[in-house]
LOKOLPA-174016 format. One record per residue: residue in one letter; chain; x, y, z of N, C-alpha, C, O in turn. Coordinates in Angstrom, 1 decimal. Each point is the difference from the previous one (the first is absolute). Layout:
N
REC residu chaine    n_x    n_y    n_z   ca_x   ca_y   ca_z    c_x    c_y    c_z    o_x    o_y    o_z
REC      a      A      X      Y      Z      X      Y      Z      X      Y      Z      X      Y      Z
...
REM end
This chain:
178
REC residu chaine    n_x    n_y    n_z   ca_x   ca_y   ca_z    c_x    c_y    c_z    o_x    o_y    o_z
REC      x      A  -57.1  -92.1   12.8   -2.0   -0.4   -0.2   -0.2   -0.6    0.3    0.5   -1.1   -0.1
REC      x      A   -1.8    1.7    0.9   -0.3   -1.2    0.9   -1.0   -0.8   -0.7   -0.5    0.6   -1.0
REC      x      A    0.0   -2.2    1.3   -0.3   -0.3   -0.5   -1.2   -1.2    0.8    0.2   -0.5    1.1
REC      x      A   -1.3    0.2   -2.0   -1.4   -0.4    1.0    0.0   -1.2   -0.8   -0.5    0.1   -1.1
REC      x      A    1.0   -1.8    1.6   -0.8   -1.0   -1.3   -1.4    0.1    0.0   -0.8    0.7    0.6
REC      x      A    0.8   -1.4   -1.6   -1.4    0.4   -0.9   -1.4   -0.8    0.2   -1.0    0.0   -0.7
REC      x      A    1.4   -0.8    2.3   -1.4   -0.8    0.1   -0.2    0.2    1.0   -0.9   -0.6    0.6
REC      x      A    2.2    2.4    0.2   -0.6    0.0    1.2   -1.1    1.8    0.2   -0.6    0.7    0.8
REC      x      A    1.0   -0.7   -2.5   -1.2    0.7   -0.4   -1.3    0.4    0.4   -0.1    1.1    0.5
REC      x      A   -0.7   -1.7   -0.6   -1.5   -0.3   -0.1    0.0    0.2    1.9   -1.1    0.3    0.5
REC      x      A    2.1   -0.5    0.5   -0.5   -0.6    1.0    0.2    1.7    0.9   -0.8    0.4    0.9
REC      x      A    2.2    0.4   -1.7    0.9    1.0    0.8   -1.2    0.8   -0.6   -0.5    0.6    0.9
REC      x      A   -0.1   -0.5   -1.9   -0.8    1.0   -0.1   -1.4    0.2    0.3   -0.7    1.0   -0.2
REC      x      A    0.3   -2.7    1.0   -1.8   -0.2    0.2    0.4    0.6    1.3   -1.0    0.2    0.7
REC      x      A    2.1    0.0   -0.1    0.3   -0.4    2.0   -0.3    1.1   -0.1   -1.0    0.6    0.4
REC      x      A    2.0    0.0   -1.0    1.3    1.9    0.5    1.1   -0.4    0.7    0.6    0.9    0.6
REC      x      A   -0.2   -2.5   -0.4    1.0    0.2    0.5    1.2    0.5   -1.1   -0.5    0.2   -1.2
REC      x      A    2.1    0.0    1.5    0.7    0.3   -1.0    1.5   -1.0    0.1    0.9    0.8    0.0
REC      x      A   -0.6   -2.3    0.1    1.2   -0.3   -0.2    1.1    1.2   -0.4   -0.5    0.9   -0.7
REC      x      A    1.8   -0.7    1.1    0.6    0.3   -1.1    1.9   -1.0    0.5    0.8    0.1    0.9
REC      x      A   -0.8   -0.7   -1.7    1.1   -0.9   -0.9    1.5    0.7    1.5    0.3    1.2    0.4
REC      x      A    0.3   -2.6   -0.1    0.6    0.6    1.0    1.6    0.8   -1.1    0.9    0.8    0.5
REC      x      A   -0.9   -1.2   -1.4    1.3    0.4   -0.9   -0.2    1.6   -0.6    0.9    0.7   -0.3
REC      x      A   -2.1   -0.4    0.2   -0.9    1.3   -0.3    0.1    1.3    1.5    0.0    1.2    0.3
REC      x      A    0.1   -2.5    0.3   -0.1    1.1    1.4    1.5    0.9    0.9    0.2    1.1    0.5
REC      x      A    0.6   -2.5   -0.6    1.4    0.1    0.0    0.5    1.0   -1.0    1.0    0.7    0.3
REC      x      A   -1.5   -0.5   -1.7    0.7    0.5   -1.2   -0.4    1.6    0.6    0.8    0.8   -0.1
REC      x      A   -2.2   -0.5    0.8   -0.5    1.4    0.1    0.7    0.0    1.4    0.5    1.0    0.3
REC      x      A   -0.4   -1.8    0.3    0.8    0.7    1.4    1.0    0.5   -0.8   -0.1    1.1   -0.6
REC      x      A    1.8   -2.2    0.3    0.9    1.0   -0.1    0.1    1.3   -1.5    1.0    0.6   -0.3
REC      x      A   -2.0   -0.6    0.0   -0.5    1.4   -0.6   -0.7    1.1    0.6   -0.3    1.1   -0.5
REC      x      A    0.1   -1.7    1.5    0.0    0.9    1.2    0.7    0.6    0.1    0.4    1.1   -0.5
REC      x      A    0.5   -2.3    1.8    1.2    0.4    0.5    1.1    1.0   -0.9    0.6    0.9    0.4
REC      x      A   -0.7   -1.5   -1.9    1.9    0.9   -0.5   -0.2    1.1   -0.1    0.9    0.9    0.1
REC      x      A   -2.6   -0.5   -0.3   -0.4    1.5   -0.1   -0.3    0.5    0.7   -0.4    1.2   -0.1
REC      x      A    0.5   -1.8    1.5    0.6    1.1    1.5    0.7   -1.0    0.6   -0.4   -1.1    0.4
REC      x      A    1.3    1.4   -0.4    1.1   -0.9   -0.2    0.6    1.5    1.7   -0.1    1.2    0.1
REC      x      A    0.5   -2.0    0.7    0.7    1.0    0.8    1.3    0.6    0.5    0.6   -0.6    0.9
REC      x      A   -0.3    1.5   -1.3    1.1    0.4    0.4    0.6    0.3    0.7   -0.4    0.6    1.1
REC      x      A    1.9   -1.0   -1.5    1.4   -0.2    2.5   -0.4    1.6   -0.5    0.1    0.5   -1.1
REC      x      A   -0.6    0.4    2.6    0.7    1.2    0.7    0.7   -0.2    0.7   -0.2   -0.7    1.0
REC      x      A    1.7    1.5   -1.5    1.5    0.2    0.9   -0.1    1.6    0.8   -1.2    0.5   -0.1
REC      x      A    2.0    0.3    0.7   -0.4    1.1   -0.2    1.8    0.5    0.6    0.6   -0.9    0.6
REC      x      A   -0.2    1.6   -0.8    1.5    0.2    0.0   -0.3    1.6    0.5   -0.4    1.0   -0.5
REC      x      A    0.9   -1.6    2.2    0.2    1.1    1.3    1.4    0.6    0.2    0.9   -0.8    0.5
REC      x      A   -0.6    2.4   -0.9    1.2   -0.2    0.1   -0.4    0.9    1.2   -1.2    0.3    0.3
REC      x      A    2.9    0.4    0.6   -0.1    1.4    1.1    0.9    0.5   -0.3    0.6   -0.1   -1.1
REC      x      A   -0.2    0.8    2.1    0.5    1.5    0.4    1.5    0.0   -1.7    0.7   -0.9   -0.4
REC      x      A   -0.9    1.8    0.1    1.2    0.4   -1.3   -0.1   -0.4   -0.5    0.9    0.3   -0.8
REC      x      A   -2.1   -1.8    0.1    0.1   -0.6   -0.9   -0.4    1.2   -1.2    0.5   -0.1   -1.1
REC      x      A   -1.0    0.8    1.3   -0.1    0.9   -1.1    0.8    1.0   -0.2   -0.8    0.9   -0.4
REC      x      A    2.1   -0.5    0.5    0.8    0.2   -0.5    1.2   -1.1   -0.8    1.2    0.4    0.0
REC      x      A   -1.6   -1.8   -0.6    0.4   -0.8   -0.3    0.3    1.0   -1.3   -0.7    0.9   -0.6
REC      x      A    2.7   -1.8    0.2    0.4    0.9   -1.6    0.2    1.8    0.0    0.0    0.7   -1.0
REC      x      A    0.0   -0.2    2.6    0.5    0.7    0.1    0.9    0.1    1.1    1.1    0.6    0.0
REC      x      A   -1.7   -1.5    1.2    0.4    0.2    1.5    0.9   -1.7   -0.6   -0.5   -1.0   -0.6
REC      x      A    2.2    1.6    1.3    1.1   -1.0    0.5   -0.3   -0.9   -1.7   -0.5   -1.1    0.2
REC      x      A    0.6    1.3   -1.2    0.0   -0.8   -0.8    1.4   -1.1    0.0    0.3   -0.4   -1.1
REC      x      A    0.7    0.0    2.3    1.3   -0.8   -0.1   -1.0   -0.8    0.7    0.4   -1.2    0.3
REC      x      A   -1.8    1.7    0.1   -0.2   -1.1    1.0   -1.8   -0.8   -0.4   -0.7   -0.9    0.2
REC      x      A    0.9    2.5   -1.2   -2.2   -0.9   -0.2    0.3    0.0   -1.5   -0.7   -0.9   -0.5
REC      x      A    1.5    1.5   -0.3    0.1   -0.5   -1.4   -0.2    1.2   -0.4    0.4    0.7    1.0
REC      x      A   -0.9    0.1   -2.3   -0.3    0.9   -1.0   -1.5   -0.1   -0.4   -0.4    1.0   -0.6
REC      x      A   -0.3   -1.8    0.6   -1.6   -0.4   -0.8   -1.0    0.0    1.7    0.0   -0.4    1.2
REC      x      A   -0.5    1.2   -2.0   -2.2    0.8    1.1    0.0   -1.3    0.5    0.3   -1.1   -0.4
REC      x      A   -0.8    1.9    1.6   -1.2   -1.7    0.0   -1.1    0.1   -1.0   -0.3   -1.0   -0.6
REC      x      A   -0.3    2.2    0.4   -1.6   -0.3   -1.0    1.0    0.0   -1.3   -0.8    0.6   -0.7
REC      x      A    2.1   -1.0   -0.1    0.1   -0.4   -0.9    0.1   -1.8    0.1   -0.3   -0.9   -0.8
REC      x      A    0.8    1.0    1.8    0.1   -1.8    0.2   -1.4   -0.5    0.1   -0.5   -0.9   -0.6
REC      x      A   -0.1    1.7    1.5   -1.6   -1.0    0.4   -0.2   -0.1   -1.5   -0.3   -1.2   -0.1
REC      x      A    0.2    1.9   -1.1   -0.3    0.1   -1.4    0.3   -1.4   -0.8   -0.7   -0.6   -0.8
REC      x      A    2.5    0.4    1.8    0.1   -0.8   -1.4   -0.3   -1.5    1.0   -0.1   -1.2   -0.4
REC      x      A    0.1    1.7    1.7   -1.5   -1.3    1.0   -1.5   -0.5   -0.8   -0.6   -1.0   -0.2
REC      x      A    0.4    2.3    0.0   -1.7   -0.5    0.0    0.2   -0.9   -1.7   -0.7   -1.0   -0.3
REC      x      A    1.7    1.7   -0.7    0.5   -0.8   -1.3   -0.1   -1.4    0.2   -0.8   -0.7   -0.7
REC      x      A    1.8    0.1    1.8    0.5   -0.6    0.0   -0.6   -1.1    0.2    0.3   -1.1   -0.5
REC      x      A   -1.5    1.4    1.4   -1.3   -1.0    1.1   -1.3    0.6   -0.4   -0.8   -0.1    0.9
REC      x      A    0.4    0.7   -2.1   -0.4   -0.2   -0.8   -1.9   -0.5    0.1   -1.0    0.7   -0.3
REC      x      A    1.1   -1.9    1.0   -1.2   -1.0    0.8   -0.2    0.1    1.5   -0.9   -0.4    0.7
REC      x      A    2.1    1.1   -0.7   -1.0    1.1    1.6   -0.5    1.2    0.6    0.6    1.0   -0.5
REC      x      A   -1.1   -0.8    0.9   -0.5    1.3    0.3    1.2    0.5    1.8   -0.2   -0.4    1.1
REC      x      A    1.4    1.3   -1.5    1.0    0.3    0.1   -0.1    1.5    0.8    0.2    1.0   -0.7
REC      x      A   -0.6   -0.9    1.8    0.0    1.8    0.4    1.0    0.2    1.0    0.3   -0.9    0.8
REC      x      A    0.3    2.2   -0.6    1.0   -0.2    0.4   -0.9    2.1    1.0   -0.5    1.0   -0.6
REC      x      A    0.7   -1.4    2.1    0.1    1.0    0.1    1.8    0.8    1.2    0.9   -0.8    0.4
REC      x      A   -0.9    1.6   -0.2    1.3    0.8    0.5   -1.0    1.2    1.5   -1.2    0.4    0.3
REC      x      A    2.6   -0.2    0.2   -0.7    0.6    1.4    1.5    0.4    0.5    1.1   -0.4   -0.4
REC      x      A   -1.3    1.2    1.4    1.3    0.4    0.0   -0.2    0.3    2.0    0.8    0.6    0.7
REC      x      A   -1.8   -0.9   -0.3   -0.4   -0.3    1.4   -1.0   -0.9   -0.4   -0.7   -0.2   -1.0
REC      x      A    1.1   -0.3    2.4   -0.2   -1.6    1.1   -1.3   -0.3    0.8   -0.2   -1.1    0.6
REC      x      A   -0.8    2.6   -0.8   -1.1   -0.8   -0.2   -0.9   -0.6   -0.9   -0.8   -0.8    0.0
REC      x      A    1.2    1.4   -0.4   -0.5   -0.1   -2.0    0.0   -1.5   -0.4   -0.9   -0.6   -0.5
REC      x      A    2.3    0.1    1.0    0.7   -0.8   -0.3   -0.6   -1.1    0.4   -0.3   -1.1   -0.7
REC      x      A   -0.1    1.5    2.0   -1.1   -1.3    1.0   -1.1    0.6   -0.8    0.5    0.0   -1.1
REC      x      A   -1.3    0.3    1.0   -1.5    0.2   -0.9    0.5   -0.8   -1.3   -0.9   -0.8   -0.1
REC      x      A    1.4    0.7   -0.6   -0.1    0.1   -1.5   -0.3   -1.5    0.2   -0.8   -0.8   -0.4
REC      x      A    2.2    0.9    1.4    0.2   -1.8    0.2   -1.5   -1.0    0.0   -0.5   -0.9   -0.7
REC      x      A   -0.1    1.8    2.2   -1.0   -0.6    0.4   -1.2   -0.1   -1.2   -0.9   -0.8   -0.2
REC      x      A    1.2    1.5   -0.2   -1.2    0.5   -1.2   -0.4   -1.5   -0.7   -0.9   -0.9    0.3
REC      x      A    1.9    1.1   -1.3    0.8   -1.5   -0.8    0.1   -0.9    0.1   -0.1   -0.7   -1.0
REC      x      A    0.3    0.0    3.2    0.0   -0.8    0.2   -0.3   -1.6    0.2    0.5   -1.0    0.4
REC      x      A   -1.6    1.6   -0.9   -0.8   -0.8   -0.1   -1.3   -0.9   -1.1   -0.9   -0.9    0.0
REC      x      A    1.8    2.0   -1.3   -0.7   -0.2   -1.2    1.0   -0.4   -0.7   -0.2   -0.6   -1.0
REC      x      A    1.0    0.8    1.4    1.1   -0.6   -2.0    1.3   -0.7    0.7    0.6   -0.3    1.0
REC      x      A   -0.7    0.2   -2.0    0.6   -2.2    0.0    1.9    0.6    0.2    0.9   -0.7   -0.1
REC      x      A   -0.8    2.1    0.5    1.7    0.0    0.0    0.5    1.5    0.5   -0.3    0.9   -0.8
REC      x      A    1.0   -0.6    1.7    0.3    1.6   -0.2    1.6   -0.4   -0.1    0.4   -0.8    0.8
REC      x      A    0.6    1.3   -1.5    0.9    0.7    0.2    0.6    1.1    0.8   -0.2    1.1   -0.5
REC      x      A    1.0   -1.2    2.0   -0.8    1.2    0.8    2.3    0.1   -0.2    0.6   -1.0   -0.2
REC      x      A    0.1    2.5    0.1    0.9    0.2   -0.1   -0.2    1.7    1.0    0.1    1.1   -0.4
REC      x      A   -0.4   -1.4    1.8   -0.3    1.0    1.4    1.5    0.2   -0.5    0.0    0.9    1.0
REC      x      A    0.7   -0.8   -1.3    1.2    0.9   -0.5    0.8   -0.1    1.9    0.1   -1.0    0.7
REC      x      A    0.2    2.4   -0.4    0.6   -0.1    1.1   -1.3   -0.4    1.3    0.2   -1.0    0.6
REC      x      A   -1.2    1.6   -0.5   -1.0   -0.6    0.9    0.0   -1.2    0.2   -0.5   -0.1    1.1
REC      x      A    1.0   -1.5   -1.9    0.6   -0.9    0.0    0.8   -0.5    1.3    0.2   -1.2   -0.2
REC      x      A    0.2    1.6    0.9    0.9    0.1    0.7   -0.2    0.7    1.7    0.2   -0.2    1.2
REC      x      A   -0.7    1.4   -2.4   -1.2    0.7    2.2   -1.7   -0.5   -0.1   -0.8    0.2    0.8
REC      x      A    0.7   -0.5   -1.7   -2.0   -0.3    0.5   -0.3   -0.7    0.3   -0.1   -1.0   -0.6
REC      x      A   -0.2    1.3    1.4   -0.6   -1.0    1.4   -1.7   -0.4   -0.7   -0.5   -1.1   -0.2
REC      x      A    0.2    2.4    0.0   -1.9    0.0   -0.6   -0.1   -0.3   -1.1   -1.1    0.4   -0.5
REC      x      A    2.5   -1.5   -1.0   -0.3    0.3   -1.2    0.4   -1.7    0.0   -0.3   -0.6   -1.0
REC      x      A    0.8    0.1    1.7    0.9   -1.0    0.8   -1.8   -0.7    0.6   -0.3   -1.0   -0.7
REC      x      A   -0.8    1.3    1.8   -0.6   -0.1    0.0   -1.9    0.3   -0.6   -1.1   -0.4    0.3
REC      x      A    1.6    1.0   -1.1   -0.7   -0.3   -1.8   -0.1   -0.9   -0.8   -0.9   -0.2   -0.8
REC      x      A    1.9   -0.6    1.1    0.8   -0.7   -1.5   -0.8   -1.1    1.2   -0.9   -0.6   -0.6
REC      x      A    0.9    0.3    1.6   -0.4   -1.0    0.8   -1.5   -0.4   -0.3   -0.8   -1.0   -0.3
REC      x      A    0.7    2.4    0.4   -1.5    0.1    0.3   -0.6   -1.0   -1.1   -0.9   -0.8    0.2
REC      x      A    1.6    1.0   -1.4   -1.7    0.0   -1.4    0.9   -1.6   -0.6    1.2   -0.5    0.1
REC      x      A   -2.0    0.3   -0.5   -0.3   -1.3   -1.0    0.8   -0.4   -1.1    0.5   -1.2    0.0
REC      x      A   -0.3    2.6   -1.2    0.5    0.0   -1.3    2.0   -0.7    1.1    0.3    0.3    1.2
REC      x      A    0.5   -1.3   -2.4    1.1   -0.1   -0.5    0.9    1.5    0.6   -1.0    0.7   -0.1
REC      x      A    1.8    0.1    0.4    0.8    0.9    0.2    1.9   -0.7   -0.4    0.7   -0.9    0.5
REC      x      A   -0.6    1.3   -1.1    1.5    0.0   -1.1    0.4    1.0    0.9   -0.9    0.5    0.6
REC      x      A    2.6    0.2   -0.2    0.4    0.9    0.5    1.1    0.2   -0.9    1.0   -0.7    0.3
REC      x      A   -0.9    1.4   -1.0    0.7    0.8   -1.3    1.1    0.8    0.6   -0.4    0.6    0.9
REC      x      A    1.9   -0.3   -1.1    0.6    0.5    0.4    0.9    0.4   -1.6    1.1   -0.4    0.4
REC      x      A   -1.0    0.7   -1.0    0.8    0.7   -1.4    1.6    0.1    0.5    0.7    0.4   -0.9
REC      x      A   -0.3   -0.5    1.6    1.4   -0.2    0.9    0.5   -0.5    0.5    0.0    0.8    1.0
REC      x      A    0.6   -1.6   -0.7    0.2   -0.6    1.0    0.7    0.6    1.1    1.0    0.7    0.1
REC      x      A   -2.5   -1.3    1.0    0.3    1.2    1.6    1.0   -0.2    0.3    0.8    0.9    0.4
REC      x      A   -0.5   -3.0   -0.5    0.8   -0.1    0.8    1.5    0.6    0.0    0.9    0.1    0.9
REC      x      A   -1.1    0.2   -2.0    1.9    0.9   -0.3    0.2    1.3    0.2    0.9    0.7   -0.3
REC      x      A   -2.3   -0.4    1.1    0.1    1.3   -0.1    0.6    0.1    1.9    0.9   -0.6    0.6
REC      x      A   -2.0    1.9   -0.1    0.2   -0.1    1.2   -0.3   -1.1    1.7   -1.1   -0.6   -0.1
REC      x      A    1.3    0.5    0.8   -0.6   -0.5    0.7   -1.0    0.0   -0.1   -0.7   -0.8   -0.7
REC      x      A    0.5    1.6    1.2   -1.9    0.2    0.7   -0.8   -0.6   -0.9   -0.9   -0.8    0.4
REC      x      A    1.2    1.5   -2.2   -0.6   -0.6   -1.3    0.3   -1.9    0.5    0.2   -0.4   -1.1
REC      x      A    0.1   -0.8    2.1   -0.4   -1.0    0.2   -1.7   -0.4    0.1   -0.7   -0.8   -0.6
REC      x      A    0.4    1.9    1.6   -0.9   -0.8    0.9   -1.4    0.4   -1.0   -0.1    1.1   -0.6
REC      x      A   -0.8   -2.0    0.5   -1.5    0.3   -0.8   -0.9   -0.2    0.8    0.4   -1.0    0.6
REC      x      A   -1.3    1.3   -0.2   -1.1   -0.2    0.9   -1.8   -0.7   -1.0   -1.1   -0.4    0.2
REC      x      A    2.5    0.7   -1.5   -1.4   -0.6   -1.1   -0.3   -1.7   -0.4   -0.9   -0.7   -0.4
REC      x      A    3.1    0.6    1.2   -0.2   -1.0   -1.2    0.1   -1.7    1.1    0.6   -1.0   -0.3
REC      x      A   -1.4    1.4    1.4   -0.3   -0.6    0.6   -2.2   -1.0   -0.4   -0.6   -1.0    0.5
REC      x      A    0.2    2.2   -1.4   -1.2   -0.6   -0.4   -0.1    0.2   -0.7   -1.1    0.7   -0.2
REC      x      A    2.3   -1.0   -1.2    0.2    0.2   -0.9   -0.5   -1.5   -0.7   -0.5   -0.8    0.7
REC      x      A    0.6    0.5   -2.0   -0.1   -1.0   -0.8    1.0    0.0   -0.3    0.5   -1.1    0.3
REC      x      A    0.7    2.6   -1.1    1.1   -0.6    0.2    0.7    1.3    0.1   -0.7    1.1    0.1
REC      x      A    2.0   -1.2   -0.3    1.1    1.0   -0.2    0.8    0.0   -1.3    0.9   -0.8    0.1
REC      x      A   -0.9    1.7   -1.6    0.8   -0.2   -0.2    0.8    1.8   -0.3   -0.6    0.9   -0.6
REC      x      A    1.7   -0.8    0.9    1.3    0.6   -0.1    0.6    0.5   -0.8    0.1   -0.8   -1.0
REC      x      A    0.4    1.9    0.9    1.7    0.4   -1.2   -0.2   -0.7   -1.8    0.6   -0.3   -1.0
REC      x      A   -1.2    0.4    1.2    0.0    0.3   -1.7   -1.2    0.7   -1.2   -0.7   -0.1   -0.9
REC      x      A    1.3    1.2    1.9   -0.2    1.4   -0.9   -1.8   -0.2    0.2   -0.7   -0.2    1.0
REC      x      A    0.3    0.5   -2.8   -1.4    0.6    0.4   -0.3   -1.5   -0.7   -1.2   -0.1    0.2
REC      x      A    1.5   -0.7   -0.7   -0.1   -1.6   -0.1   -0.1   -0.8    1.2   -0.1   -1.2   -0.1
REC      x      A    0.1    1.7    1.2   -0.9   -0.9    1.1   -1.8    0.2   -0.1   -0.8   -0.6    0.8
REC      x      A    0.4    1.5   -1.7   -1.5    1.0    0.6    0.0   -1.6   -1.4   -1.1   -0.6   -0.1
REC      x      A    2.0    0.2   -0.7   -1.3   -0.6   -0.4    0.7   -1.5   -0.1   -0.2   -0.7   -1.0
REC      x      A    0.8    0.4    1.9    0.4   -0.9    0.9   -1.3   -0.8    0.8   -0.7   -0.9   -0.2
REC      x      A    0.9    1.8    0.9   -1.6   -0.1    0.5   -1.2    0.0    0.1   -0.7   -0.4    0.9
REC      x      A    0.4    0.9   -2.3   -1.1   -0.3   -1.2    0.1   -1.3    0.0   -1.0   -0.6    0.4
REC      x      A    2.0    0.1   -0.7   -0.1   -1.6   -0.4    0.3   -0.8    0.9    0.3   -1.2   -0.3
REC      x      A   -0.5    1.5    1.9   -0.3   -0.8    1.2   -1.0    0.3   -0.1   -0.7   -1.0    0.1
REC      x      A    0.2    1.7   -0.1   -1.7   -0.5    0.0   -1.1   -0.8   -0.6   -1.0   -0.6    0.3
REC      x      A    1.8    0.9   -1.4   -0.7   -0.2   -1.4    0.3   -1.7    0.1   -0.9   -0.9   -0.1
REC      x      A    2.1    0.7    0.4    0.3   -1.5    0.4   -0.5   -0.4    1.3    0.8   -0.9    0.4
REC      x      A   -1.5    1.1    0.4   -0.2    0.1    1.6   -0.5   -1.5    0.0   -0.3   -0.6    1.0
REM end
């Protein structure tokens, strides 16, 4: 509650001027800020064949679907807005990266096989301002030699590879602690 000194009341009422106690203004500002606190926004963008998680090569990628894992992440990080997008089409991944690349607080990008072949996705990551964490479920450096090259890495905030689905959790933590 705001208090105005009783000896100022005649002056305030007569002149039509309202003086606000500094503490009152501070409390009002804090109450408004906490009611409309800004929520951090992070999106996970998955590339080709990641829609088959839980079915495809379970010895490499595990048996849980990404939809189930994403629900776990949403529950764990309920204080942030966590979105998800998946496409098997290179141009759609570029479009989504550009769409969110100036408004989100972080992008977790698993471009899958396009990591090693798409100059276009690498250029899209370079063109945006939102930090991107490149993620891979498997350790790409323990696989075929062509998977050791990334067109995304030179412009990424960081790279997390080889920790299974936990790689996404680690990427969220990296963005939150940036």
